[in-house]
MMTF fields as JSON, N, C-alpha, C and O atoms, coordinates in Angstrom:
{
  "mmtfVersion": "1.0.0",
  "mmtfProducer": "UNKNOWN",
  "numBonds": 339,
  "numAtoms": 340,
  "numGroups": 85,
  "numChains": 1,
  "numModels": 1,
  "chainsPerModel": [1],
  "groupsPerChain": [85],
  "chainIdList": ["A"],
  "bondAtomList": [4, 2, 8, 6, 12, 10, 16, 14, 20, 18, 24, 22, 28, 26, 32, 30, 36, 34, 40, 38, 44, 42, 48, 46, 52, 50, 56, 54, 60, 58, 64, 62, 68, 66, 72, 70, 76, 74, 80, 78, 84, 82, 88, 86, 92, 90, 96, 94, 100, 98, 104, 102, 108, 106, 112, 110, 116, 114, 120, 118, 124, 122, 128, 126, 132, 130, 136, 134, 140, 138, 144, 142, 148, 146, 152, 150, 156, 154, 160, 158, 164, 162, 168, 166, 172, 170, 176, 174, 180, 178, 184, 182, 188, 186, 192, 190, 196, 194, 200, 198, 204, 202, 208, 206, 212, 210, 216, 214, 220, 218, 224, 222, 228, 226, 232, 230, 236, 234, 240, 238, 244, 242, 248, 246, 252, 250, 256, 254, 260, 258, 264, 262, 268, 266, 272, 270, 276, 274, 280, 278, 284, 282, 288, 286, 292, 290, 296, 294, 300, 298, 304, 302, 308, 306, 312, 310, 316, 314, 320, 318, 324, 322, 328, 326, 332, 330, 336, 334],
  "bondOrderList": [1, 1, 1, 1, 1, 1, 1, 1, 1, 1, 1, 1, 1, 1, 1, 1, 1, 1, 1, 1, 1, 1, 1, 1, 1, 1, 1, 1, 1, 1, 1, 1, 1, 1, 1, 1, 1, 1, 1, 1, 1, 1, 1, 1, 1, 1, 1, 1, 1, 1, 1, 1, 1, 1, 1, 1, 1, 1, 1, 1, 1, 1, 1, 1, 1, 1, 1, 1, 1, 1, 1, 1, 1, 1, 1, 1, 1, 1, 1, 1, 1, 1, 1, 1],
  "groupList": [{"groupName": "UNK", "atomNameList": ["N", "CA", "C", "O"], "elementList": ["N", "C", "C", "O"], "formalChargeList": [0, 0, 0, 0], "bondAtomList": [1, 0, 2, 1, 3, 2], "bondOrderList": [1, 1, 2], "singleLetterCode": "X", "chemCompType": "L-PEPTIDE LINKING"}],
  "groupTypeList": [0, 0, 0, 0, 0, 0, 0, 0, 0, 0, 0, 0, 0, 0, 0, 0, 0, 0, 0, 0, 0, 0, 0, 0, 0, 0, 0, 0, 0, 0, 0, 0, 0, 0, 0, 0, 0, 0, 0, 0, 0, 0, 0, 0, 0, 0, 0, 0, 0, 0, 0, 0, 0, 0, 0, 0, 0, 0, 0, 0, 0, 0, 0, 0, 0, 0, 0, 0, 0, 0, 0, 0, 0, 0, 0, 0, 0, 0, 0, 0, 0, 0, 0, 0, 0],
  "groupIdList": [1, 2, 3, 4, 5, 6, 7, 8, 9, 10, 11, 12, 13, 14, 15, 16, 17, 18, 19, 20, 21, 22, 23, 24, 25, 26, 27, 28, 29, 30, 31, 32, 33, 34, 35, 36, 37, 38, 39, 40, 41, 42, 43, 44, 45, 46, 47, 48, 49, 50, 51, 52, 53, 54, 55, 56, 57, 58, 59, 60, 61, 62, 63, 64, 65, 66, 67, 68, 69, 70, 71, 72, 73, 74, 75, 76, 77, 78, 79, 80, 81, 82, 83, 84, 85],
  "secStructList": [7, 7, 7, 7, 7, 7, 5, 7, 7, 5, 7, 7, 1, 7, 6, 6, 6, 6, 2, 0, 0, 0, 0, 0, 0, 1, 7, 7, 3, 3, 3, 3, 3, 3, 3, 3, 6, 6, 6, 6, 3, 3, 3, 3, 3, 3, 3, 1, 1, 1, 7, 5, 7, 7, 5, 7, 7, 5, 6, 6, 7, 7, 7, 7, 1, 1, 1, 6, 6, 7, 7, 7, 7, 1, 7, 7, 7, 7, 7, 7, 7, 7, 7, 7, 7],
  "xCoordList": [62.88, 62.315, 61.53, 60.916, 62.196, 61.948, 59.48, 58.645, 59.417, 57.928, 57.414, 56.444, 58.027, 57.801, 59.645, 60.799, 58.815, 60.409, 59.81, 58.706, 60.623, 60.441, 60.864, 60.086, 61.684, 62.421, 63.319, 64.068, 62.903, 63.814, 64.124, 63.327, 65.183, 66.578, 66.902, 67.497, 66.413, 67.352, 67.789, 67.637, 68.309, 69.144, 68.669, 68.385, 68.795, 68.216, 69.107, 70.127, 69.149, 69.896, 69.694, 70.336, 67.596, 66.939, 65.5, 64.456, 65.955, 64.9, 63.551, 62.896, 63.363, 62.503, 61.285, 60.153, 61.713, 60.642, 61.073, 60.399, 62.034, 61.819, 60.691, 59.749, 60.259, 59.31, 57.815, 56.826, 58.481, 56.726, 56.192, 55.318, 56.686, 56.793, 56.242, 55.38, 56.38, 56.158, 55.181, 54.332, 55.246, 54.425, 53.15, 52.078, 53.403, 52.01, 51.675, 50.469, 52.408, 51.936, 51.508, 50.492, 52.209, 51.648, 51.472, 51.328, 51.553, 50.337, 50.976, 50.265, 52.896, 52.845, 52.582, 52.702, 52.3, 52.967, 53.771, 54.274, 54.339, 54.908, 55.653, 55.676, 56.221, 55.955, 57.25, 56.987, 58.339, 59.411, 60.188, 60.321, 60.521, 61.346, 63.016, 62.868, 64.139, 64.67, 65.987, 66.386, 67.031, 68.324, 68.89, 68.522, 70.042, 71.377, 71.992, 71.929, 72.504, 73.329, 74.935, 75.695, 75.204, 76.55, 76.508, 77.152, 75.613, 75.793, 75.433, 75.804, 74.739, 74.188, 73.165, 73.102, 72.45, 71.753, 70.189, 69.937, 69.07, 67.794, 67.401, 67.462, 67.033, 66.384, 64.785, 64.199, 63.917, 61.993, 62.28, 62.793, 61.616, 60.901, 59.127, 58.162, 59.102, 57.213, 57.418, 58.243, 56.028, 55.54, 53.966, 53.357, 54.028, 53.245, 52.392, 52.462, 51.297, 50.9, 52.067, 52.505, 52.468, 53.384, 55.041, 55.769, 56.016, 56.535, 56.827, 55.845, 58.254, 58.769, 59.97, 60.946, 60.346, 61.202, 61.702, 61.11, 62.81, 63.806, 64.14, 64.497, 64.151, 64.573, 65.768, 65.697, 66.848, 68.009, 68.091, 67.461, 68.931, 69.738, 70.682, 70.755, 71.497, 72.824, 73.192, 73.0, 73.932, 75.029, 74.988, 74.382, 76.337, 76.796, 76.931, 77.979, 76.106, 76.417, 77.593, 77.583, 78.497, 79.012, 78.388, 77.695, 79.075, 78.551, 79.221, 80.274, 77.967, 78.232, 77.231, 76.14, 77.994, 76.981, 76.354, 75.329, 77.343, 76.921, 77.11, 77.816, 76.089, 76.518, 75.071, 74.55, 74.908, 73.286, 73.289, 72.225, 74.045, 73.598, 73.844, 74.065, 73.755, 74.208, 73.759, 73.08, 74.019, 73.27, 73.911, 74.905, 73.256, 73.669, 73.918, 74.684, 72.785, 71.657, 71.124, 70.233, 71.74, 70.808, 69.48, 68.708, 69.223, 67.852, 67.316, 68.056, 66.176, 65.967, 64.684, 63.756, 64.516, 63.342, 62.225, 62.409, 61.434, 60.874, 59.877, 58.969, 59.545, 58.425, 57.386, 57.654, 56.153, 55.072, 54.02, 54.262, 52.369, 51.271, 50.481, 50.329, 50.161, 49.122, 47.665, 47.292, 47.01, 45.47, 44.923, 44.823, 44.568, 43.571, 42.323, 41.712, 41.657, 40.545, 39.915, 38.704],
  "yCoordList": [-11.355, -11.038, -9.725, -9.477, -8.956, -7.05, -7.315, -7.99, -6.587, -6.555, -4.919, -4.95, -3.78, -2.874, -1.922, -2.274, -0.471, 0.468, 1.506, 2.035, 1.697, 2.4, 4.42, 5.278, 4.815, 5.797, 5.402, 4.458, 6.554, 6.933, 7.924, 8.6, 8.417, 9.862, 9.93, 9.027, 11.297, 11.708, 13.275, 14.219, 13.037, 15.03, 15.416, 14.715, 17.002, 18.2, 18.831, 18.617, 20.04, 21.327, 22.272, 23.315, 21.683, 22.71, 22.562, 21.912, 23.217, 22.586, 23.411, 22.894, 24.529, 24.959, 24.444, 24.118, 24.445, 23.136, 21.432, 20.601, 21.086, 19.277, 19.669, 18.984, 20.306, 20.936, 20.56, 19.86, 21.727, 22.208, 20.648, 19.964, 20.371, 18.63, 17.879, 17.123, 17.819, 16.586, 16.925, 16.077, 18.259, 18.818, 18.904, 18.507, 19.448, 20.609, 19.985, 19.74, 19.505, 18.803, 17.087, 16.737, 16.459, 14.719, 14.616, 13.525, 16.086, 15.528, 14.933, 14.69, 14.853, 14.556, 15.219, 16.432, 14.53, 15.3, 15.868, 15.002, 17.106, 17.491, 18.129, 19.201, 16.435, 16.228, 16.922, 16.715, 17.562, 17.708, 19.131, 18.86, 20.1, 20.896, 21.829, 22.943, 21.329, 22.78, 22.777, 21.776, 23.858, 24.223, 24.027, 24.496, 23.3, 22.524, 24.016, 24.288, 24.992, 25.885, 25.815, 26.625, 24.458, 23.786, 23.132, 22.21, 22.803, 22.085, 23.154, 23.332, 24.07, 24.938, 24.226, 24.32, 23.496, 22.577, 22.47, 22.748, 21.888, 21.895, 20.438, 19.728, 20.112, 18.851, 18.839, 19.496, 17.811, 18.003, 16.032, 15.21, 16.215, 14.905, 14.708, 15.071, 14.295, 14.049, 12.209, 11.299, 12.532, 11.398, 11.062, 11.881, 9.673, 9.113, 8.128, 7.422, 7.341, 6.291, 5.982, 6.836, 4.799, 4.568, 5.021, 4.792, 5.481, 5.694, 6.774, 7.475, 7.533, 8.644, 9.059, 8.513, 9.703, 10.359, 11.179, 11.529, 11.506, 12.006, 13.153, 12.684, 14.419, 15.528, 16.274, 17.226, 16.189, 16.579, 17.85, 17.659, 19.129, 20.085, 20.381, 20.587, 20.393, 21.093, 21.56, 21.116, 22.79, 23.953, 23.7, 24.094, 21.969, 21.959, 20.388, 20.126, 19.396, 18.283, 17.642, 17.652, 17.142, 15.735, 14.347, 13.404, 14.782, 13.821, 12.359, 12.06, 11.301, 10.462, 8.868, 8.383, 8.641, 7.521, 6.404, 5.839, 6.041, 4.976, 5.508, 6.464, 4.463, 4.694, 5.851, 6.616, 5.004, 5.495, 6.764, 7.006, 7.788, 9.433, 9.805, 10.949, 8.693, 9.442, 10.703, 11.092, 11.337, 12.007, 12.228, 11.57, 13.191, 12.987, 12.197, 12.427, 10.786, 9.561, 10.237, 11.086, 9.78, 10.051, 9.487, 10.054, 8.428, 7.714, 8.215, 8.769, 7.901, 7.929, 7.464, 8.042, 6.011, 4.903, 5.082, 4.317, 5.869, 5.347, 4.834, 5.626, 3.212, 2.809, 3.515, 4.165, 3.304, 4.443, 3.469, 2.76, 3.618, 4.041, 5.367, 5.961, 5.574, 7.134, 6.862, 6.424, 7.621, 7.236, 8.614, 9.689, 8.074, 9.161, 9.016, 7.95, 10.557, 10.833, 10.616, 10.836],
  "zCoordList": [6.012, 4.539, 5.42, 6.458, 3.836, 4.478, 4.79, 4.188, 5.684, 5.764, 6.552, 7.308, 6.336, 6.034, 6.29, 6.533, 6.013, 5.548, 6.508, 6.383, 7.394, 8.648, 7.741, 8.158, 6.946, 6.534, 5.264, 5.013, 4.578, 3.303, 3.54, 4.19, 3.22, 3.291, 1.936, 1.349, 1.258, 0.429, 0.535, 1.31, -0.481, 0.222, -1.604, -2.575, -1.335, -2.006, -2.268, -1.613, -3.485, -3.47, -3.452, -3.331, -3.722, -3.446, -2.113, -2.065, -1.505, -0.252, -1.056, -1.961, -0.606, -0.718, -1.797, -1.438, -3.006, -3.984, -3.839, -4.447, -3.139, -2.632, -1.535, -1.935, -0.481, 0.475, -0.113, 0.105, -1.199, -1.742, -2.472, -1.941, -3.385, -3.722, -2.757, -3.205, -1.827, -1.356, -0.128, 0.146, 0.732, 1.142, 0.611, 1.068, -0.363, -1.239, -2.017, -2.049, -2.87, -3.594, -3.885, -4.485, -3.493, -3.679, -1.245, -0.693, -0.351, 0.195, 2.081, 3.056, 1.947, 2.899, 4.399, 4.566, 5.22, 6.392, 7.067, 7.783, 7.345, 7.664, 9.567, 10.172, 9.885, 10.905, 12.082, 13.266, 11.846, 12.11, 11.121, 9.927, 11.417, 10.332, 11.036, 11.538, 10.977, 11.188, 10.929, 10.335, 11.283, 9.957, 10.681, 11.758, 10.672, 11.133, 10.995, 9.796, 11.638, 11.469, 11.263, 10.732, 11.923, 11.326, 10.957, 11.458, 9.503, 7.75, 7.255, 6.094, 7.798, 6.717, 5.451, 4.225, 6.498, 6.188, 6.957, 8.13, 5.704, 6.512, 6.464, 5.461, 7.54, 7.934, 8.025, 8.885, 6.796, 7.906, 7.511, 6.752, 8.51, 8.403, 7.903, 8.576, 7.073, 6.662, 6.791, 6.863, 6.753, 7.567, 5.589, 4.902, 5.554, 4.617, 4.975, 3.97, 6.027, 6.169, 7.221, 7.992, 7.168, 8.887, 8.024, 8.99, 6.906, 6.367, 6.602, 6.841, 6.676, 7.02, 6.101, 6.615, 5.081, 4.652, 5.578, 6.599, 5.241, 5.709, 4.756, 3.675, 4.769, 3.878, 3.866, 4.644, 3.262, 3.961, 2.65, 1.61, 2.844, 1.588, 2.32, 3.531, 1.412, 1.069, 0.055, -1.077, 0.465, -0.859, -1.52, -2.516, -1.129, -2.381, -1.959, -1.369, -2.153, -1.146, -2.468, -3.699, -1.444, -2.769, -3.524, -3.143, -4.92, -5.714, -5.911, -6.475, -5.058, -5.082, -5.541, -5.241, -6.111, -6.957, -6.363, -6.743, -5.023, -4.035, -2.703, -2.383, -1.653, -0.101, -0.374, -1.187, 1.604, 1.835, 1.476, 0.905, 1.541, 1.599, -0.218, -0.614, -1.066, -3.02, -2.982, -2.032, -3.804, -4.39, -6.146, -6.452, -7.228, -8.16, -9.344, -10.28, -9.05, -9.572, -10.911, -10.941, -11.906, -12.643, -12.957, -13.73, -12.392, -12.116, -10.309, -9.496, -10.128, -8.743, -8.695, -9.261, -7.775, -8.082, -6.499, -5.552, -6.465, -4.822, -5.176, -5.43, -5.372, -5.287, -4.409, -3.398, -4.925, -4.328, -5.046, -6.023, -4.117, -5.28, -5.002, -3.935, -5.879, -5.414, -6.345, -7.434, -4.723, -5.574, -5.92, -5.329, -7.283, -7.834, -7.531, -7.61, -7.0, -6.798, -7.779, -7.796]
}
């Protein structure tokens, strides 16, 4: 039985826009951010509550309809609960 989620990994092509969305709009905490020169890629570790979100960027990610590192899907489903004051 699943009783917790440690982290979710997302791949994006527009890192700045994605980072702003998760940090500035949704309010996730930025834990760590690093540019990985060998991959020409940014990685940000974000947190909301006890769940961590790993945000990866790649300039031209391979389109994969499955596998853990899938990109290019028409629908993303990330269950969440948003409290609106």
